[in-house]
C-alpha positions as CSV (number, residue, x, y, z in Angstrom):
1,M,38.0,-9.0,30.0
2,T,38.9,-7.5,26.7
3,A,36.8,-7.0,23.6
4,P,37.4,-9.3,20.7
5,P,39.5,-7.9,17.9
6,V,37.7,-6.2,15.1
7,A,39.0,-6.3,11.6
8,A,40.3,-3.0,10.2
9,S,37.7,-1.4,8.1
10,S,38.3,-0.2,4.5
11,A,38.2,3.4,5.7
12,T,41.3,2.9,7.7
13,N,43.3,0.9,5.2
14,G,42.6,3.1,2.2
15,A,40.4,0.7,0.1
16,H,36.9,1.7,-0.9
17,P,34.2,0.2,1.4
18,A,32.2,-1.0,-1.6
19,P,34.6,-2.1,-4.2
20,M,31.9,-3.9,-6.3
21,R,29.6,-0.9,-6.4
22,G,30.0,-0.7,-10.2
23,R,28.4,-4.1,-10.7
24,V,25.0,-3.0,-9.4
25,G,23.4,0.4,-10.3
26,L,21.7,2.6,-7.7
27,P,18.2,2.2,-9.3
28,A,18.5,-1.6,-8.9
29,L,19.5,-1.3,-5.3
30,V,16.7,1.2,-4.5
31,F,14.1,-0.9,-6.3
32,G,15.3,-4.0,-4.5
33,V,14.9,-2.4,-1.1
34,V,11.7,-0.3,-1.6
35,G,9.8,-2.2,-4.3
36,A,8.0,-4.7,-2.2
37,P,7.2,-2.3,0.7
38,L,5.7,0.1,-1.8
39,A,3.7,-2.6,-3.5
40,W,2.3,-3.7,-0.2
41,N,1.4,-0.1,0.6
42,V,-0.4,0.3,-2.7
43,Q,-2.3,-2.9,-2.2
44,L,-3.3,-2.0,1.3
45,L,-4.4,1.6,0.6
46,T,-6.2,0.6,-2.6
47,A,-8.0,-2.3,-1.0
48,V,-9.0,-0.3,2.0
49,A,-10.2,2.6,-0.1
50,I,-12.2,0.6,-2.5
51,T,-13.8,-1.8,-0.1
52,S,-14.6,0.7,2.6
53,H,-16.3,3.1,0.2
54,S,-18.2,0.3,-1.5
55,C,-19.4,-1.3,1.8
56,Y,-19.9,1.8,3.9
57,P,-20.9,4.7,1.6
58,A,-23.2,6.4,4.1
59,R,-23.9,6.1,7.8
60,A,-24.8,2.4,7.9
61,P,-22.8,-0.4,6.5
62,L,-24.1,-2.5,3.6
63,A,-24.5,-6.2,3.4
64,L,-23.2,-6.3,-0.2
65,P,-20.9,-3.8,-2.0
66,I,-22.5,-1.1,-4.1
67,W,-20.3,-2.1,-7.0
68,S,-20.4,-5.6,-8.5
69,G,-16.7,-6.1,-9.2
70,V,-15.1,-4.9,-6.0
71,W,-13.7,-8.3,-5.0
72,A,-12.2,-8.8,-8.5
73,I,-10.6,-5.4,-8.5
74,V,-9.0,-5.9,-5.2
75,L,-7.8,-9.3,-6.3
76,V,-6.2,-8.0,-9.5
77,V,-4.5,-5.1,-7.6
78,S,-3.2,-7.6,-5.1
79,I,-1.8,-9.9,-7.8
80,V,-0.1,-7.0,-9.6
81,C,1.4,-5.9,-6.3
82,I,2.7,-9.5,-5.7
83,V,4.3,-9.5,-9.1
84,V,6.0,-6.2,-8.3
85,A,7.2,-7.6,-5.0
86,I,8.5,-10.8,-6.7
87,A,10.4,-8.6,-9.2
88,A,12.0,-6.6,-6.4
89,A,13.0,-9.9,-4.7
90,L,14.5,-11.2,-8.0
91,V,16.4,-7.9,-8.5
92,S,17.7,-8.1,-4.9
93,L,18.8,-11.7,-5.5
94,R,20.6,-10.6,-8.6
95,N,22.2,-7.8,-6.7
96,W,23.3,-10.2,-4.0
97,R,24.8,-12.7,-6.4
98,L,26.8,-9.9,-8.1
99,T,28.2,-8.4,-4.8
100,R,28.3,-11.2,-2.2
101,D,32.0,-11.6,-2.6
102,E,32.6,-7.8,-2.2
103,K,34.5,-8.3,1.0
104,P,35.7,-11.5,2.7
105,G,33.9,-12.6,5.8
106,S,30.5,-13.6,7.0
107,S,27.4,-11.5,7.4
108,H,28.4,-10.9,11.0
109,L,31.5,-9.1,9.9
110,L,29.4,-7.1,7.4
111,L,27.2,-5.9,10.3
112,S,30.0,-5.1,12.7
113,V,32.6,-3.4,10.4
114,G,30.3,-1.9,7.8
115,D,32.3,-2.9,4.7
116,G,30.4,-4.0,1.6
117,R,27.6,-1.5,1.5
118,T,26.3,-2.8,-1.9
119,R,25.9,-6.3,-0.7
120,F,24.4,-5.0,2.6
121,L,21.7,-3.2,0.5
122,A,21.2,-6.3,-1.6
123,M,20.6,-8.4,1.5
124,C,18.3,-5.8,2.9
125,G,16.3,-6.0,-0.3
126,L,16.1,-9.7,-0.1
127,L,14.8,-9.6,3.5
128,T,12.3,-6.8,3.0
129,S,11.0,-8.4,-0.2
130,G,10.5,-11.7,1.6
131,L,8.7,-10.0,4.5
132,F,6.4,-8.0,2.3
133,L,5.6,-10.9,0.0
134,V,4.3,-12.7,3.1
135,A,2.2,-9.7,4.0
136,L,0.8,-9.5,0.5
137,A,0.0,-13.3,0.6
138,F,-1.9,-12.8,3.8
139,A,-3.8,-10.0,2.2
140,V,-4.8,-12.2,-0.7
141,V,-5.8,-15.1,1.6
142,S,-8.0,-12.7,3.6
143,L,-10.0,-12.0,0.5
144,F,-11.0,-15.6,0.4
145,L,-11.6,-16.0,4.1
146,S,-13.7,-13.0,5.1
147,P,-16.6,-11.2,3.4
148,L,-16.0,-7.8,1.9
149,C,-19.0,-6.3,3.7
150,S,-20.3,-7.4,7.1
151,G,-23.3,-5.2,7.5
């Protein structure tokens, strides 16, 4: 049994592997890929730091937070992080639309041959932004479903 033929990559035929790289700048690609994960990280670390200190400042947990606006602060931070993640998703969508025709073939060819790095990063940005938007949404929902302090 022989392996299926693989299309020749751009490296072997002399063409650049990302011919549409000039359409999308590196900052847009980087923001599209890491914007949503960083926003989720900021939301998680901020929420944990604020709520844990306000609910557990000493040896025993409290029934209510020591500060009155903890829930609102965490909600505002979460909403700002969701806005950043949506912006990263929109930038990635723009990057994808500008580079999706970078090379002929489907996404399977993109994965096996490796041509079209710019569109690959744009697709990665779309996927990570979507995933971390879901994580951020679950974090906001958890604010409404569970009490901040359970002492």
